[in-house]
C-alpha positions, 0 to 999 in steps of 0.5 A: 500499500502506497503511503503519501507524505507532504515534505516540509523544507526542513526535512527536504534539507537534511534527509531528502537523500536518505528518504530516497535511498531508504524508503519504499512504496511512498508517494512523495510530494514536495510543495511549490513553496519549499522549492521557493524556501530552498532557492532562497537558502541556496546562497553562500557558504553555510552548511544550509546553503550547501544542503540546499544546493544539494537538494536542487541538484538531486531534483534537477536529476529526478526531473530528467525521467519525466515532468516533475509536476506530475508523478516520477516513477523512481525505484523500489515503488517510489513516486515524486512530484511538485505540487503547486496547488493549494487549498486556500479556504482553510482558516489561515491568514495565508501571510506565511509559507507555513499557511500555504504548506498546510493549504497544499497539504489540504489539496493533497488530502482531497486530490491523492488520498490521505496525505501525512505532513513530514516535518520537524517544525513543530508550529507547522505540525501543530497547525496541521493537527488543528485541521485534522491532518496527520503528521510525522517527525523524521528524527532528531539527528540527522544521518549523512550517510558518509562513506564509513570504510566498513560494511557488515555481511551476514553469510553462512557459517561455512563462509566463516569457517572457510575464511578463518581456515584460509586467512582469506576468502574471494570477495565473490563468495560474499559480496554482491558488489566488489568492495573498494581498496581497504574497505573493511568488511565484518562477516557475521554468521546468519545463525548466530550474531556473536559468530563473527570474522574481521577482514579487509579487502586488500590484493583483491580478496577479503584478508584477515587482519594482520595487525588489528590484535597487535600491542603497540608501544609498551602494550596498547591494544584496540579496545573494541571492533572499529578500533581494531580496524583503525589499528590495522590501517595505521600500522600497514605501511602500505597505506599512505593516507589514513583518515578518520572522521569520528566523534570525541573520545572514540580514540582516534588521536590516541591510537595515531599518536601511539603508532606513531611512537612505535613506528618511529622510536621502535621500529624505526620505520620513519625519522620523526613525527610532525603533528600539525593542527589547524590555528583554529580557537574553539568557538571562534574566539581566540585568546590573542597574542601568545608569547615565546617561540613558535614551538612554545606558542603552538604546544601551549596554545594549540597542541595541548591535545598533543601533550595530553595524549603524551602524558597519558602514554608516557605515564603507563610506560618504562621508567626510562621515559621521564614523563615531565621531560618527554616532550622536550626530549622528543623535540631535542632529538628530533622525533617530534616536530609540531607545526601550524598549516601556515608554515607548511607550504613549500615544505617537503617531509621524507620519512615522516609520520605526519599527523594532522589533528582536527582536519575537519577545521581546514578547508579543501585547498588547505587539506591539499596543500598539506597532503602534498608535503608528504614525500618519500617514504612519508605517511599522513593520517587526518583525524577530526570530527566533522560534526564539532567544527570551529571553523565557520567557512567550513561545514559538515559536508564541505571540510577538508577531511570529508573532502579527502574521504570522499576523493580518495576513497577506493585508491590503494593508497588510502583507507578510512574508518569511521568510530562511532563509540566513545571509549573515553568514559560513559559521560563522553559517550552520552554526550556524543549520542544527546547532544 
């Protein structure tokens, strides 16, 4: 049975792609006033402007399949059209777009049968319900459907048994479509979801992890499945660029730094770690001029995250590491260098483990400038949280970190994994989920 939905502007902005990709057996009706509101919001560099332009482009693609003023049939028994008509006989002033959208809802109920208003605007929902129309809210939080670098696949037990026996399996035996290079794939038994196998698509097959259960730099291990995948990407020197877009407390900065110390101080694969962080203060409020040298300014003002991570790492290490002087020791011996993006143009880094923290606060041009600094036998690690931005000139869709993920996914030199579980504390996880 087909259900008809009249989609309000706020849902179009945040959830239109998800609706098209996941809903079935529905009729989607877009009021003409929503098109006007999208047009009014499309200009500028804000997140809303980006979302509006994305929706307009998607509608432009859809109209190639027919007259969008009439019904256009899409996949999964989904039909869509733009409705221009409005019932102006309701007891409304019709001096706001909301009034016209309610009027369109009334027309659709009379013309197409029961039509549900899909909106997260409580005011228009209340106004519609006063006239007896049904309403639904889509959901509190947006699902941006970014590439996560990971998929789950339910399989028969013999597939998992074969995988453990051989250490690898042909992807054709498991998946309908060929996965991207370095994609992480979890195989789950259809009979017992606790029976699982972790794999990565490498060398044309799904391989067993080589490094996911490793002990790194004095015993640090991954705390959950996602971290095991991250450790696999970090430890594999054939993957030259690793990007992690995850919320606070997921362990991305800690694990990346631990692996860097392992590779530099113990494995001697690289000569040094370069730690880069945008000079972007939280909330856009700067504390002004900072005295002393460049290193003092960066360490004291902007790279405090690094000091905090190193404190936590070296506090658990053997006594030969003096935790009161480890930062100075690392820098004096040339194992650690702290930089700001401002000072990197024209540089070339050889045999270097480059960590770019808060890469989501950089724009596409800045991130390209940094990534192209990597010379022979160097790797770069981009970490950040695209939903926690301090740079007002970027947004969740259009920032340096997301730019890298979307443009480099599928390259054998690139890997990414999205972490969504906080390992910092229950408090941190609660705030990630609810705030």
